[in-house]
C-alpha atoms as an extended CHARMM CRD file, in Angstrom:
* protein
*
       121  EXT
         1         1  MET       CA           -169.3660000000      158.8910000000      167.0590000000  PROA      1               0.0000000000
         2         2  PRO       CA           -167.5250000000      155.5560000000      166.8340000000  PROA      2               0.0000000000
         3         3  GLY       CA           -169.5670000000      152.4890000000      167.6400000000  PROA      3               0.0000000000
         4         4  LEU       CA           -172.9480000000      154.1190000000      167.0340000000  PROA      4               0.0000000000
         5         5  ASP       CA           -174.3500000000      152.1910000000      164.1200000000  PROA      5               0.0000000000
         6         6  PRO       CA           -177.9510000000      152.7530000000      162.9510000000  PROA      6               0.0000000000
         7         7  SER       CA           -179.2550000000      149.4730000000      164.4240000000  PROA      7               0.0000000000
         8         8  SER       CA           -177.7490000000      150.2980000000      167.8530000000  PROA      8               0.0000000000
         9         9  LEU       CA           -179.3430000000      153.7330000000      167.7530000000  PROA      9               0.0000000000
        10        10  GLN       CA           -182.7220000000      152.2480000000      166.7640000000  PROA      10              0.0000000000
        11        11  ARG       CA           -182.6190000000      149.8320000000      169.7310000000  PROA      11              0.0000000000
        12        12  PHE       CA           -181.5370000000      152.6640000000      172.0250000000  PROA      12              0.0000000000
        13        13  VAL       CA           -184.4840000000      154.8780000000      171.0070000000  PROA      13              0.0000000000
        14        14  ALA       CA           -186.9920000000      152.0200000000      170.9730000000  PROA      14              0.0000000000
        15        15  ALA       CA           -186.2270000000      151.2380000000      174.6240000000  PROA      15              0.0000000000
        16        16  ASP       CA           -187.8010000000      154.5650000000      175.6990000000  PROA      16              0.0000000000
        17        17  PRO       CA           -188.0530000000      157.1810000000      172.9170000000  PROA      17              0.0000000000
        18        18  ASN       CA           -189.4230000000      160.0890000000      174.9570000000  PROA      18              0.0000000000
        19        19  GLY       CA           -188.0860000000      159.5860000000      178.4630000000  PROA      19              0.0000000000
        20        20  PRO       CA           -185.0170000000      161.4640000000      179.6940000000  PROA      20              0.0000000000
        21        21  VAL       CA           -181.6930000000      159.6770000000      179.7410000000  PROA      21              0.0000000000
        22        22  VAL       CA           -178.4660000000      160.3110000000      181.6240000000  PROA      22              0.0000000000
        23        23  MET       CA           -175.4370000000      159.0470000000      179.7510000000  PROA      23              0.0000000000
        24        24  LEU       CA           -172.3740000000      157.8850000000      181.6610000000  PROA      24              0.0000000000
        25        25  ASN       CA           -169.2260000000      158.6560000000      179.6630000000  PROA      25              0.0000000000
        26        26  LEU       CA           -165.9990000000      156.9580000000      180.7600000000  PROA      26              0.0000000000
        27        27  LEU       CA           -163.0430000000      158.3290000000      178.8350000000  PROA      27              0.0000000000
        28        28  ARG       CA           -159.4520000000      157.1790000000      178.4780000000  PROA      28              0.0000000000
        29        29  PHE       CA           -157.5560000000      159.7370000000      176.4350000000  PROA      29              0.0000000000
        30        30  ALA       CA           -155.0830000000      159.1980000000      173.6200000000  PROA      30              0.0000000000
        31        31  ALA       CA           -151.8210000000      161.1730000000      173.6940000000  PROA      31              0.0000000000
        32        32  ASP       CA           -152.7700000000      164.8810000000      173.8490000000  PROA      32              0.0000000000
        33        33  GLY       CA           -156.3860000000      163.7450000000      174.0660000000  PROA      33              0.0000000000
        34        34  ALA       CA           -157.3190000000      165.9310000000      177.0190000000  PROA      34              0.0000000000
        35        35  ASP       CA           -156.6170000000      169.0410000000      174.9330000000  PROA      35              0.0000000000
        36        36  ARG       CA           -158.6250000000      167.6750000000      171.9940000000  PROA      36              0.0000000000
        37        37  TYR       CA           -161.5150000000      166.8330000000      174.3140000000  PROA      37              0.0000000000
        38        38  THR       CA           -161.4570000000      170.3960000000      175.6470000000  PROA      38              0.0000000000
        39        39  GLU       CA           -161.7050000000      171.6390000000      172.0390000000  PROA      39              0.0000000000
        40        40  TYR       CA           -164.6400000000      169.2700000000      171.4770000000  PROA      40              0.0000000000
        41        41  MET       CA           -166.4880000000      170.5860000000      174.5320000000  PROA      41              0.0000000000
        42        42  GLU       CA           -165.8350000000      174.1980000000      173.5160000000  PROA      42              0.0000000000
        43        43  GLN       CA           -167.3140000000      173.4970000000      170.0660000000  PROA      43              0.0000000000
        44        44  PHE       CA           -170.2240000000      171.6250000000      171.6340000000  PROA      44              0.0000000000
        45        45  VAL       CA           -171.2110000000      174.8030000000      173.4750000000  PROA      45              0.0000000000
        46        46  ALA       CA           -170.1600000000      177.4360000000      170.9020000000  PROA      46              0.0000000000
        47        47  SER       CA           -171.9530000000      175.6970000000      168.0010000000  PROA      47              0.0000000000
        48        48  GLY       CA           -175.3030000000      175.8830000000      169.7810000000  PROA      48              0.0000000000
        49        49  VAL       CA           -175.7110000000      172.0770000000      169.6770000000  PROA      49              0.0000000000
        50        50  LYS       CA           -175.7700000000      171.8090000000      173.4900000000  PROA      50              0.0000000000
        51        51  GLU       CA           -178.5720000000      174.3510000000      173.7540000000  PROA      51              0.0000000000
        52        52  ARG       CA           -180.4620000000      173.1750000000      170.6450000000  PROA      52              0.0000000000
        53        53  TYR       CA           -180.8720000000      169.6530000000      172.0550000000  PROA      53              0.0000000000
        54        54  GLY       CA           -181.4250000000      170.6430000000      175.6910000000  PROA      54              0.0000000000
        55        55  VAL       CA           -178.2670000000      168.9040000000      176.8850000000  PROA      55              0.0000000000
        56        56  THR       CA           -177.2010000000      169.3150000000      180.5150000000  PROA      56              0.0000000000
        57        57  ILE       CA           -173.7440000000      168.3980000000      181.7490000000  PROA      57              0.0000000000
        58        58  VAL       CA           -174.6220000000      166.9480000000      185.1560000000  PROA      58              0.0000000000
        59        59  TYR       CA           -171.0430000000      166.2520000000      186.1950000000  PROA      59              0.0000000000
        60        60  GLY       CA           -167.5810000000      166.1280000000      184.6970000000  PROA      60              0.0000000000
        61        61  GLY       CA           -164.4400000000      165.1960000000      186.5740000000  PROA      61              0.0000000000
        62        62  THR       CA           -160.9900000000      163.7790000000      186.1140000000  PROA      62              0.0000000000
        63        63  GLY       CA           -160.3630000000      160.2300000000      187.2150000000  PROA      63              0.0000000000
        64        64  ASP       CA           -158.3900000000      159.3050000000      190.2810000000  PROA      64              0.0000000000
        65        65  VAL       CA           -156.8780000000      156.0260000000      191.4170000000  PROA      65              0.0000000000
        66        66  PRO       CA           -159.7860000000      153.5560000000      191.5410000000  PROA      66              0.0000000000
        67        67  LEU       CA           -160.7680000000      151.7930000000      194.7310000000  PROA      67              0.0000000000
        68        68  VAL       CA           -162.0760000000      148.8590000000      192.6870000000  PROA      68              0.0000000000
        69        69  ALA       CA           -161.3690000000      148.2860000000      188.9910000000  PROA      69              0.0000000000
        70        70  VAL       CA           -162.0510000000      144.6770000000      188.1270000000  PROA      70              0.0000000000
        71        71  GLY       CA           -160.3400000000      143.9140000000      184.8390000000  PROA      71              0.0000000000
        72        72  GLY       CA           -159.4770000000      147.4970000000      184.0110000000  PROA      72              0.0000000000
        73        73  ASP       CA           -157.4780000000      150.5870000000      184.7120000000  PROA      73              0.0000000000
        74        74  ASP       CA           -158.5930000000      153.9700000000      185.9030000000  PROA      74              0.0000000000
        75        75  TRP       CA           -160.3970000000      156.3790000000      183.5660000000  PROA      75              0.0000000000
        76        76  ASP       CA           -159.0400000000      159.8260000000      182.6980000000  PROA      76              0.0000000000
        77        77  MET       CA           -162.4530000000      161.4770000000      182.8570000000  PROA      77              0.0000000000
        78        78  VAL       CA           -166.0060000000      160.7080000000      183.8700000000  PROA      78              0.0000000000
        79        79  VAL       CA           -168.8790000000      162.7810000000      182.4740000000  PROA      79              0.0000000000
        80        80  LEU       CA           -172.6090000000      162.4830000000      183.1720000000  PROA      80              0.0000000000
        81        81  VAL       CA           -174.7530000000      164.0860000000      180.4760000000  PROA      81              0.0000000000
        82        82  ARG       CA           -178.5420000000      164.4560000000      180.6120000000  PROA      82              0.0000000000
        83        83  TYR       CA           -180.6220000000      164.4900000000      177.4360000000  PROA      83              0.0000000000
        84        84  PRO       CA           -184.3510000000      165.3350000000      177.4370000000  PROA      84              0.0000000000
        85        85  SER       CA           -184.9660000000      162.0810000000      175.5590000000  PROA      85              0.0000000000
        86        86  ARG       CA           -183.1830000000      159.3060000000      173.7240000000  PROA      86              0.0000000000
        87        87  LYS       CA           -184.5610000000      160.7910000000      170.5100000000  PROA      87              0.0000000000
        88        88  HSD       CA           -182.8130000000      164.0860000000      171.3450000000  PROA      88              0.0000000000
        89        89  PHE       CA           -179.5170000000      162.2000000000      171.6520000000  PROA      89              0.0000000000
        90        90  VAL       CA           -179.9350000000      160.4280000000      168.3100000000  PROA      90              0.0000000000
        91        91  ASP       CA           -181.0240000000      163.6270000000      166.5600000000  PROA      91              0.0000000000
        92        92  MET       CA           -177.9820000000      165.3850000000      168.0190000000  PROA      92              0.0000000000
        93        93  VAL       CA           -175.4130000000      162.8100000000      166.8450000000  PROA      93              0.0000000000
        94        94  ASN       CA           -176.9810000000      162.9300000000      163.3670000000  PROA      94              0.0000000000
        95        95  ASP       CA           -176.9540000000      166.7440000000      163.2400000000  PROA      95              0.0000000000
        96        96  PRO       CA           -174.4780000000      168.0630000000      160.6100000000  PROA      96              0.0000000000
        97        97  ASP       CA           -173.3270000000      170.7830000000      163.0300000000  PROA      97              0.0000000000
        98        98  TYR       CA           -172.4340000000      168.1310000000      165.6220000000  PROA      98              0.0000000000
        99        99  GLN       CA           -170.8060000000      165.9140000000      163.0160000000  PROA      99              0.0000000000
       100       100  SER       CA           -168.5890000000      168.8170000000      161.9220000000  PROA      100             0.0000000000
       101       101  PHE       CA           -166.6710000000      168.7290000000      165.2290000000  PROA      101             0.0000000000
       102       102  GLU       CA           -167.3030000000      165.2020000000      166.5570000000  PROA      102             0.0000000000
       103       103  HSD       CA           -163.9570000000      164.1670000000      165.0710000000  PROA      103             0.0000000000
       104       104  LEU       CA           -162.3320000000      166.0770000000      167.9610000000  PROA      104             0.0000000000
       105       105  ARG       CA           -163.9200000000      163.6580000000      170.4210000000  PROA      105             0.0000000000
       106       106  ALA       CA           -162.9300000000      160.6450000000      168.3320000000  PROA      106             0.0000000000
       107       107  GLU       CA           -159.3300000000      161.8890000000      168.1270000000  PROA      107             0.0000000000
       108       108  ALA       CA           -159.2300000000      162.5900000000      171.8740000000  PROA      108             0.0000000000
       109       109  VAL       CA           -160.3930000000      159.2160000000      173.1000000000  PROA      109             0.0000000000
       110       110  ALA       CA           -158.4040000000      155.9710000000      173.0410000000  PROA      110             0.0000000000
       111       111  GLU       CA           -161.0920000000      153.9990000000      174.9190000000  PROA      111             0.0000000000
       112       112  THR       CA           -164.5760000000      154.8770000000      176.0190000000  PROA      112             0.0000000000
       113       113  VAL       CA           -167.7800000000      153.5920000000      177.5300000000  PROA      113             0.0000000000
       114       114  LEU       CA           -171.0570000000      155.3130000000      176.6790000000  PROA      114             0.0000000000
       115       115  GLN       CA           -173.6560000000      153.8580000000      179.0400000000  PROA      115             0.0000000000
       116       116  PRO       CA           -177.2640000000      155.0670000000      179.0310000000  PROA      116             0.0000000000
       117       117  THR       CA           -178.8730000000      155.0390000000      182.4580000000  PROA      117             0.0000000000
       118       118  LYS       CA           -182.3880000000      155.3220000000      183.8910000000  PROA      118             0.0000000000
       119       119  PRO       CA           -183.2790000000      156.4560000000      187.3990000000  PROA      119             0.0000000000
       120       120  ALA       CA           -183.4650000000      153.4970000000      189.7580000000  PROA      120             0.0000000000
       121       121  ILE       CA           -183.5660000000      155.1530000000      193.1830000000  PROA      121             0.0000000000
């Protein structure tokens, strides 16, 4: 996954290794990216990676015209993904099965934000 260097992943896990995390994914697709992202999600499920790491897709939806977008445009898709722990996420992205199809996601996305969140309310 682009942008996930080992030191970033270490800091991510160290913040709370065993607590659950919900990841906000903001996606802006490249040309034909929506189709590639669909392929990625199909492989994510079919490969068993989703089940193996206890991943839950909380929400996925296509973007609409934003009400407020300071300094940016609208996003093509928003996805909320729950992982049992930050360690589960890191183990997943390092899994050879996941790495075998992650290129589909990389090819699909022109711009992205991957924001870990913790419950606040």
